[in-house]
FIDRENGU-792839 format. One record per atom (N, C-alpha, C, O): residue number from 1; residue in three letters; x, y, z negated. Coordinates in steps of 0.02 Angstrom, whole numbers, m for minus. Layout:
N
<site num="NUM" residu="ALA" xx="X" yy="Y" zz="Z"/>
...
! end
This chain:
51
<site num="1" residu="MET" xx="42" yy="m59" zz="0"/>
<site num="1" residu="MET" xx="0" yy="0" zz="0"/>
<site num="1" residu="MET" xx="44" yy="62" zz="0"/>
<site num="1" residu="MET" xx="30" yy="111" zz="35"/>
<site num="2" residu="ALA" xx="98" yy="61" zz="m40"/>
<site num="2" residu="ALA" xx="142" yy="119" zz="m44"/>
<site num="2" residu="ALA" xx="179" yy="131" zz="22"/>
<site num="2" residu="ALA" xx="204" yy="186" zz="35"/>
<site num="3" residu="GLU" xx="183" yy="79" zz="63"/>
<site num="3" residu="GLU" xx="217" yy="86" zz="128"/>
<site num="3" residu="GLU" xx="169" yy="110" zz="182"/>
<site num="3" residu="GLU" xx="189" yy="117" zz="240"/>
<site num="4" residu="GLY" xx="107" yy="124" zz="164"/>
<site num="4" residu="GLY" xx="59" yy="151" zz="211"/>
<site num="4" residu="GLY" xx="24" yy="98" zz="254"/>
<site num="4" residu="GLY" xx="m5" yy="114" zz="306"/>
<site num="5" residu="LEU" xx="27" yy="36" zz="232"/>
<site num="5" residu="LEU" xx="m5" yy="m18" zz="270"/>
<site num="5" residu="LEU" xx="m80" yy="m18" zz="259"/>
<site num="5" residu="LEU" xx="m104" yy="0" zz="206"/>
<site num="6" residu="SER" xx="m116" yy="m38" zz="310"/>
<site num="6" residu="SER" xx="m189" yy="m44" zz="305"/>
<site num="6" residu="SER" xx="m206" yy="m109" zz="268"/>
<site num="6" residu="SER" xx="m162" yy="m152" zz="258"/>
<site num="7" residu="ASN" xx="m268" yy="m116" zz="249"/>
<site num="7" residu="ASN" xx="m290" yy="m178" zz="216"/>
<site num="7" residu="ASN" xx="m277" yy="m238" zz="261"/>
<site num="7" residu="ASN" xx="m255" yy="m291" zz="238"/>
<site num="8" residu="GLN" xx="m291" yy="m230" zz="325"/>
<site num="8" residu="GLN" xx="m281" yy="m285" zz="373"/>
<site num="8" residu="GLN" xx="m207" yy="m304" zz="378"/>
<site num="8" residu="GLN" xx="m190" yy="m363" zz="380"/>
<site num="9" residu="GLU" xx="m163" yy="m254" zz="379"/>
<site num="9" residu="GLU" xx="m91" yy="m268" zz="383"/>
<site num="9" residu="GLU" xx="m66" yy="m302" zz="320"/>
<site num="9" residu="GLU" xx="m26" yy="m348" zz="324"/>
<site num="10" residu="ILE" xx="m89" yy="m279" zz="262"/>
<site num="10" residu="ILE" xx="m69" yy="m310" zz="199"/>
<site num="10" residu="ILE" xx="m92" yy="m382" zz="197"/>
<site num="10" residu="ILE" xx="m55" yy="m427" zz="177"/>
<site num="11" residu="ALA" xx="m154" yy="m394" zz="218"/>
<site num="11" residu="ALA" xx="m182" yy="m462" zz="220"/>
<site num="11" residu="ALA" xx="m139" yy="m508" zz="263"/>
<site num="11" residu="ALA" xx="m126" yy="m565" zz="245"/>
<site num="12" residu="GLY" xx="m117" yy="m483" zz="320"/>
<site num="12" residu="GLY" xx="m75" yy="m523" zz="364"/>
<site num="12" residu="GLY" xx="m8" yy="m540" zz="334"/>
<site num="12" residu="GLY" xx="16" yy="m596" zz="340"/>
<site num="13" residu="VAL" xx="22" yy="m492" zz="300"/>
<site num="13" residu="VAL" xx="88" yy="m503" zz="269"/>
<site num="13" residu="VAL" xx="82" yy="m553" zz="211"/>
<site num="13" residu="VAL" xx="126" yy="m595" zz="203"/>
<site num="14" residu="LEU" xx="29" yy="m548" zz="172"/>
<site num="14" residu="LEU" xx="21" yy="m590" zz="112"/>
<site num="14" residu="LEU" xx="m18" yy="m654" zz="125"/>
<site num="14" residu="LEU" xx="m28" yy="m694" zz="79"/>
<site num="15" residu="PHE" xx="m41" yy="m664" zz="187"/>
<site num="15" residu="PHE" xx="m81" yy="m723" zz="205"/>
<site num="15" residu="PHE" xx="m144" yy="m729" zz="162"/>
<site num="15" residu="PHE" xx="m161" yy="m784" zz="138"/>
<site num="16" residu="LEU" xx="m178" yy="m672" zz="152"/>
<site num="16" residu="LEU" xx="m240" yy="m670" zz="115"/>
<site num="16" residu="LEU" xx="m294" yy="m640" zz="160"/>
<site num="16" residu="LEU" xx="m278" yy="m611" zz="212"/>
<site num="17" residu="SER" xx="m356" yy="m647" zz="141"/>
<site num="17" residu="SER" xx="m410" yy="m617" zz="181"/>
<site num="17" residu="SER" xx="m413" yy="m542" zz="167"/>
<site num="17" residu="SER" xx="m391" yy="m518" zz="115"/>
<site num="18" residu="GLU" xx="m439" yy="m506" zz="215"/>
<site num="18" residu="GLU" xx="m447" yy="m434" zz="207"/>
<site num="18" residu="GLU" xx="m494" yy="m418" zz="149"/>
<site num="18" residu="GLU" xx="m485" yy="m367" zz="115"/>
<site num="19" residu="SER" xx="m543" yy="m460" zz="138"/>
<site num="19" residu="SER" xx="m590" yy="m451" zz="83"/>
<site num="19" residu="SER" xx="m553" yy="m455" zz="15"/>
<site num="19" residu="SER" xx="m567" yy="m416" zz="m30"/>
<site num="20" residu="THR" xx="m506" yy="m501" zz="10"/>
<site num="20" residu="THR" xx="m467" yy="m507" zz="m51"/>
<site num="20" residu="THR" xx="m426" yy="m444" zz="m63"/>
<site num="20" residu="THR" xx="m421" yy="m420" zz="m120"/>
<site num="21" residu="ILE" xx="m396" yy="m418" zz="m10"/>
<site num="21" residu="ILE" xx="m356" yy="m357" zz="m16"/>
<site num="21" residu="ILE" xx="m400" yy="m299" zz="m37"/>
<site num="21" residu="ILE" xx="m380" yy="m259" zz="m80"/>
<site num="22" residu="LYS" xx="m460" yy="m294" zz="m9"/>
<site num="22" residu="LYS" xx="m506" yy="m240" zz="m28"/>
<site num="22" residu="LYS" xx="m522" yy="m243" zz="m102"/>
<site num="22" residu="LYS" xx="m525" yy="m192" zz="m136"/>
<site num="23" residu="THR" xx="m533" yy="m304" zz="m127"/>
<site num="23" residu="THR" xx="m548" yy="m312" zz="m198"/>
<site num="23" residu="THR" xx="m489" yy="m290" zz="m241"/>
<site num="23" residu="THR" xx="m498" yy="m254" zz="m290"/>
<site num="24" residu="HIS" xx="m429" yy="m311" zz="m222"/>
<site num="24" residu="HIS" xx="m369" yy="m292" zz="m260"/>
<site num="24" residu="HIS" xx="m358" yy="m216" zz="m258"/>
<site num="24" residu="HIS" xx="m342" yy="m186" zz="m309"/>
<site num="25" residu="VAL" xx="m366" yy="m186" zz="m200"/>
<site num="25" residu="VAL" xx="m358" yy="m114" zz="m194"/>
<site num="25" residu="VAL" xx="m409" yy="m78" zz="m238"/>
<site num="25" residu="VAL" xx="m393" yy="m29" zz="m272"/>
<site num="26" residu="SER" xx="m471" yy="m102" zz="m237"/>
<site num="26" residu="SER" xx="m523" yy="m73" zz="m279"/>
<site num="26" residu="SER" xx="m504" yy="m77" zz="m353"/>
<site num="26" residu="SER" xx="m514" yy="m29" zz="m390"/>
<site num="27" residu="ASN" xx="m478" yy="m134" zz="m374"/>
<site num="27" residu="ASN" xx="m457" yy="m142" zz="m443"/>
<site num="27" residu="ASN" xx="m399" yy="m96" zz="m461"/>
<site num="27" residu="ASN" xx="m397" yy="m68" zz="m515"/>
<site num="28" residu="ILE" xx="m352" yy="m88" zz="m415"/>
<site num="28" residu="ILE" xx="m295" yy="m42" zz="m426"/>
<site num="28" residu="ILE" xx="m320" yy="29" zz="m434"/>
<site num="28" residu="ILE" xx="m299" yy="65" zz="m479"/>
<site num="29" residu="LEU" xx="m365" yy="50" zz="m390"/>
<site num="29" residu="LEU" xx="m392" yy="118" zz="m394"/>
<site num="29" residu="LEU" xx="m427" yy="129" zz="m461"/>
<site num="29" residu="LEU" xx="m418" yy="181" zz="m492"/>
<site num="30" residu="PHE" xx="m466" yy="80" zz="m483"/>
<site num="30" residu="PHE" xx="m501" yy="85" zz="m547"/>
<site num="30" residu="PHE" xx="m451" yy="91" zz="m605"/>
<site num="30" residu="PHE" xx="m458" yy="134" zz="m648"/>
<site num="31" residu="LYS" xx="m402" yy="47" zz="m606"/>
<site num="31" residu="LYS" xx="m354" yy="45" zz="m662"/>
<site num="31" residu="LYS" xx="m311" yy="108" zz="m665"/>
<site num="31" residu="LYS" xx="m290" yy="128" zz="m719"/>
<site num="32" residu="LEU" xx="m297" yy="138" zz="m608"/>
<site num="32" residu="LEU" xx="m256" yy="199" zz="m607"/>
<site num="32" residu="LEU" xx="m299" yy="262" zz="m606"/>
<site num="32" residu="LEU" xx="m274" yy="317" zz="m600"/>
<site num="33" residu="ASP" xx="m365" yy="253" zz="m612"/>
<site num="33" residu="ASP" xx="m413" yy="309" zz="m614"/>
<site num="33" residu="ASP" xx="m403" yy="354" zz="m553"/>
<site num="33" residu="ASP" xx="m400" yy="415" zz="m558"/>
<site num="34" residu="ALA" xx="m399" yy="322" zz="m494"/>
<site num="34" residu="ALA" xx="m389" yy="358" zz="m432"/>
<site num="34" residu="ALA" xx="m449" yy="348" zz="m386"/>
<site num="34" residu="ALA" xx="m483" yy="297" zz="m388"/>
<site num="35" residu="LYS" xx="m462" yy="399" zz="m345"/>
<site num="35" residu="LYS" xx="m517" yy="394" zz="m297"/>
<site num="35" residu="LYS" xx="m492" yy="376" zz="m228"/>
<site num="35" residu="LYS" xx="m530" yy="350" zz="m187"/>
<site num="36" residu="ARG" xx="m429" yy="389" zz="m215"/>
<site num="36" residu="ARG" xx="m400" yy="375" zz="m149"/>
<site num="36" residu="ARG" xx="m335" yy="336" zz="m158"/>
<site num="36" residu="ARG" xx="m304" yy="337" zz="m211"/>
<site num="37" residu="ARG" xx="m316" yy="302" zz="m104"/>
<site num="37" residu="ARG" xx="m254" yy="263" zz="m105"/>
<site num="37" residu="ARG" xx="m194" yy="308" zz="m120"/>
<site num="37" residu="ARG" xx="m148" yy="288" zz="m156"/>
<site num="38" residu="THR" xx="m194" yy="368" zz="m91"/>
<site num="38" residu="THR" xx="m137" yy="413" zz="m102"/>
<site num="38" residu="THR" xx="m131" yy="433" zz="m175"/>
<site num="38" residu="THR" xx="m76" yy="440" zz="m201"/>
<site num="39" residu="GLN" xx="m188" yy="442" zz="m209"/>
<site num="39" residu="GLN" xx="m187" yy="458" zz="m280"/>
<site num="39" residu="GLN" xx="m160" yy="399" zz="m320"/>
<site num="39" residu="GLN" xx="m123" yy="408" zz="m368"/>
<site num="40" residu="ALA" xx="m179" yy="339" zz="m301"/>
<site num="40" residu="ALA" xx="m155" yy="279" zz="m336"/>
<site num="40" residu="ALA" xx="m80" yy="271" zz="m327"/>
<site num="40" residu="ALA" xx="m45" yy="254" zz="m374"/>
<site num="41" residu="ILE" xx="m55" yy="284" zz="m267"/>
<site num="41" residu="ILE" xx="16" yy="279" zz="m254"/>
<site num="41" residu="ILE" xx="54" yy="331" zz="m295"/>
<site num="41" residu="ILE" xx="106" yy="315" zz="m325"/>
<site num="42" residu="GLN" xx="29" yy="392" zz="m297"/>
<site num="42" residu="GLN" xx="61" yy="444" zz="m337"/>
<site num="42" residu="GLN" xx="62" yy="425" zz="m411"/>
<site num="42" residu="GLN" xx="113" yy="434" zz="m444"/>
<site num="43" residu="ALA" xx="7" yy="400" zz="m437"/>
<site num="43" residu="ALA" xx="3" yy="380" zz="m507"/>
<site num="43" residu="ALA" xx="52" yy="322" zz="m521"/>
<site num="43" residu="ALA" xx="85" yy="322" zz="m572"/>
<site num="44" residu="ALA" xx="55" yy="274" zz="m476"/>
<site num="44" residu="ALA" xx="100" yy="217" zz="m484"/>
<site num="44" residu="ALA" xx="172" yy="239" zz="m484"/>
<site num="44" residu="ALA" xx="213" yy="212" zz="m522"/>
<site num="45" residu="LYS" xx="190" yy="288" zz="m443"/>
<site num="45" residu="LYS" xx="258" yy="314" zz="m442"/>
<site num="45" residu="LYS" xx="274" yy="351" zz="m507"/>
<site num="45" residu="LYS" xx="329" yy="344" zz="m533"/>
<site num="46" residu="GLN" xx="227" yy="389" zz="m533"/>
<site num="46" residu="GLN" xx="237" yy="425" zz="m596"/>
<site num="46" residu="GLN" xx="246" yy="376" zz="m654"/>
<site num="46" residu="GLN" xx="285" yy="389" zz="m700"/>
<site num="47" residu="LEU" xx="211" yy="320" zz="m651"/>
<site num="47" residu="LEU" xx="216" yy="269" zz="m703"/>
<site num="47" residu="LEU" xx="275" yy="221" zz="m691"/>
<site num="47" residu="LEU" xx="287" yy="175" zz="m730"/>
<site num="48" residu="LYS" xx="311" yy="233" zz="m636"/>
<site num="48" residu="LYS" xx="368" yy="192" zz="m616"/>
<site num="48" residu="LYS" xx="349" yy="119" zz="m603"/>
<site num="48" residu="LYS" xx="388" yy="73" zz="m616"/>
<site num="49" residu="ILE" xx="288" yy="110" zz="m578"/>
<site num="49" residu="ILE" xx="265" yy="43" zz="m558"/>
<site num="49" residu="ILE" xx="295" yy="26" zz="m489"/>
<site num="49" residu="ILE" xx="312" yy="m32" zz="m476"/>
<site num="50" residu="VAL" xx="301" yy="76" zz="m447"/>
<site num="50" residu="VAL" xx="334" yy="69" zz="m381"/>
<site num="50" residu="VAL" xx="389" yy="121" zz="m376"/>
<site num="50" residu="VAL" xx="383" yy="175" zz="m405"/>
<site num="51" residu="PRO" xx="442" yy="104" zz="m339"/>
<site num="51" residu="PRO" xx="498" yy="153" zz="m333"/>
<site num="51" residu="PRO" xx="480" yy="213" zz="m291"/>
<site num="51" residu="PRO" xx="521" yy="258" zz="m281"/>
! end
């Protein structure tokens, strides 16, 4: 997600369904209290979850 990949691209890389990725992204947004992917990425960087 931090690399700017779409749900479909992430699903292909991880060999998961796009629906599974959507669920995980939704959970990430909820846990980081973000409304958009960019907000989640910014929060994750501030928390040092991603470099």
